[in-house]
N, C-alpha and C positions, 0 to 999 in steps of 0.2 A: 426343182432339179429335174430337164427331162431326164429324170434320174436313171431309169431302167436299172434299179439298184443291183439286181443280181448280175448284170452284165459287167459292172465296173470292178476292176481289180482292187482298188483301195480308194479311201477318201482323198489321199494325196494325189493319186492319178486323176481323179475326177476334178480336183481343184485346178490342176494344170491344163485341163481340157476345157470343157464348157463352164467349169466352175469359176473361171476368171471373170465371167460376165455376171456372176451371181449377185454380188453386193449391189451393183447399180440396178440390176433387174428387180431385185427385191424391194429396194426403196421406191421405185416407180410403181411396182405392183401394190405395195401397201398404200401409197397415196391414192391410187385408183380405187382401192377398196374402202377408203375413208376410215381406216383403223385409227382409234384414238386411245389415249392413256386410259387404262382400266378396263378396256374391252377384253372379253374372253375370246380367244382366237385358236383355231385349229389349222395346223399345217399338214396337209395330206401328201405323203411321199416326200419327206423332208430331206432325204439324202444326208450329206454331212452337215447341213444346218444353215445354209445361207439365209433363207427366208425366215427360219425359226429365230436366228440371231437378230435379224433386223426387226422382227416383230417384238422380240423381248426388249429391244431398245426403245420401242414406242410405248408398249402397253405394260411392260414389267414381266420378267420371266415367269413369275408365279401365275400369270394369266395366260400362258401359252402352253398348248398341248400340241404334240406332233407324233406322226407315225411314219414308219418306213418298213418294208419287208426285209431289208438287209440288216442283220444284227451288227455288222461292222459299221454301217452308216449310222445306226441308232447310237452305238457307243461313241462315235465321233461327235454326233450332234449333242448328246448328253454332256460330253466334256466341254463343248463349245458354249452351251447355253445352260449353265448350272441353275437349277431351280425350275426349269421347264419340265413338264410331264411328257417324256418321250418314250414311246413304246414300239415294239416290233409288231407290225400289223399291216395288212394290205388295205388299199382304198375300199375294196369291195366288202371287207369284213372289219369295219371299224370297231374298236373296243368301246365299252361303256365308260364314259368319263364322269357320269353323275350330273351332267348339265348339258344344255344346248348352248351353242356358241353365237357370239355377235358377228363373227365372220368365219367362214370356212374357205380355205384357200389351197390351191395346189399349183406348183410351179415346175414346168417342164416335165410333167408326169402323165398327162392324159393319154398320150400315144403309147405309153408303156404299161397301162393298166391291162390286166387280163380281160376285163369286160368293162369298157368305158361307161356304158350306160349304167351298169350296176354300181360302179365307183361313184359316178355323179349322183345317182339316187341316194347312196349312203351319205355323201357329203350334204345333200339337201336335208336328209333326215336329221343330221347332226346340228343343223342351223336352227336358231330360233325363228319364229314367224317374222317374215319380211327382212331377215338378215341377208347380207350379200354372200353368194357363193361365187368364187372367182377362180380363174386359171389363166395361165399363159403358156404358149407353146412357140417354138421357133418357127419363123417363116422359112421353112426348109427350101421352098421352091425358088426363092429369090433373095430375101433380105438378110439371111444369116451368112455373112460373107465367108467365114472360115469353112463351114460345111458345104456351102454352094461351090466354092472353088475346089474343095477336095473331091466332091462327087463329079464335077465337070472334068477334072483331071482323070478320075477313075474311068469315066465313060469313054475317054479317048483311047484307053488301052483295053477296055472291056465293056462293050455295049450292053452286057447283061448285068453290070454292077448294080447292086440294090440301092439306088439313089433314094435317099430319104425324102426328097421332094416328090417322089412318086409313090413310095411305099407307106408313108405315114398317113393314117386315115384322117386325122384332124390337124390340118395345117393351113387352113384358110379361114377367114372370118365367117363365111357362109356355113362351112362345116361345123365350126364351133357354135355358132348361134343355133343351128338346127339341133345339135346335141343338147344344148341347154333347154331348148323348148321341148324337145322330146322327153326330157327328164322332169318336166313340170315346173321349171324355173321361170318366173315372170319377169317382164321388162328386160329381156335379154338384149345385150348390146355388146359391141366389140370396138376395139381401138388398137392402135399400134404403140409399142414401146420401143424406143431406139436407145441402145447402149453401145459401149465400146470396150475393148480390152487392148492392152499394150504388151508386146512381146520383145524380149531382148534381141532376138534375131530369128531367122526362119527355123533353125534347129530347135529353139525353145518352143515354137509352135508345133513342130513335127514330133517331138519326143513322145507324147502320150499315144500317138496313133499305133505304132508297132506293138504296144502292150496289149492290144485287144480290147481297148476301152470303148464301150458302146457300139452301135452298129457300124460306124465308120472305122473304129479300131478293129473290130472283129473282121471286117472285110480286109483291111490292111494286113493284119496278122495272117490271114489265110493265103496270101500271095507267096509265090516263091521269091527268092532273093532278087532275080532280075526284074520281075514285074513290080516288086516293091520299090526298087530303085527308079524305075520308070515313073511310077506314081509320085514318088518324092520329087523328081525333077519336073514333072508336069505341074504339080501343085505349086512348086516354087515359081515357075514361069507364070502361072495364072495369077499369082499375087504380085507380079511385077518385079520378080527377082529382088526382093528387099535386101538392102545392105545395112546391117545394124538394126537398131530398134525401129519398130513400126507399130501402127495401131490399126485395128480392124473394127468395123462397125457391125452391129447385129440388130436385126429387127425381130421382135416377138409380137405375136397377136394375143391380145388380152380379151377375155370374155367374162362377163359378169351378169348375174341375174339374181332375183330375189326369191327366197324360199317361200 
């Protein structure tokens, strides 16, 4: 989840926002990590549990551990994945689980770690020798249609808007590969994951933004009523003024390397 857990108002709001893409993203992420039945896996920054749940479907809930710094997200994940070992903790200070893992994964989290290098170092230390350590992040600059259209609309009314395509430290394959290599992970490689989500109408897509959800929502909520209306209308136009249900595509960059 690029979860940014402390930023999100609730698991439900998260699910209505980027969480809509979580199930498909999780399945593709697990396939790329080669997780198999019976593997012991750790989900770092689990949020409300999309990746944790998908991992449990593959390997069995009793073989899944997960952490997130948000107590409300941990509660939601525990309820969703009964039998998994889900704890409140940050990536940088992982708890002791009494074992090392066959795969250590994080989804939509790296850019929200307090110290990404420390977080990836901790993930590597939690993995057994030669196990895969993986992550994926949105292609904020281009391929995540919802957020790209939002920030392009925001920049129209405010050239200083904190566009995630510019503010996120790790959102290109080269940046992710360099981070993995800096943290001592071997055979680092990247690839793209393409997913999509369907909305009942534009208001279904818009609804989470004014709640202050994540960086985009925080920016939206900071605007006065007139600017927020202008952002709403510009966002609508950039998506082609959809009438009724519509689908958006999203690209994430995946990175993996061996401990």
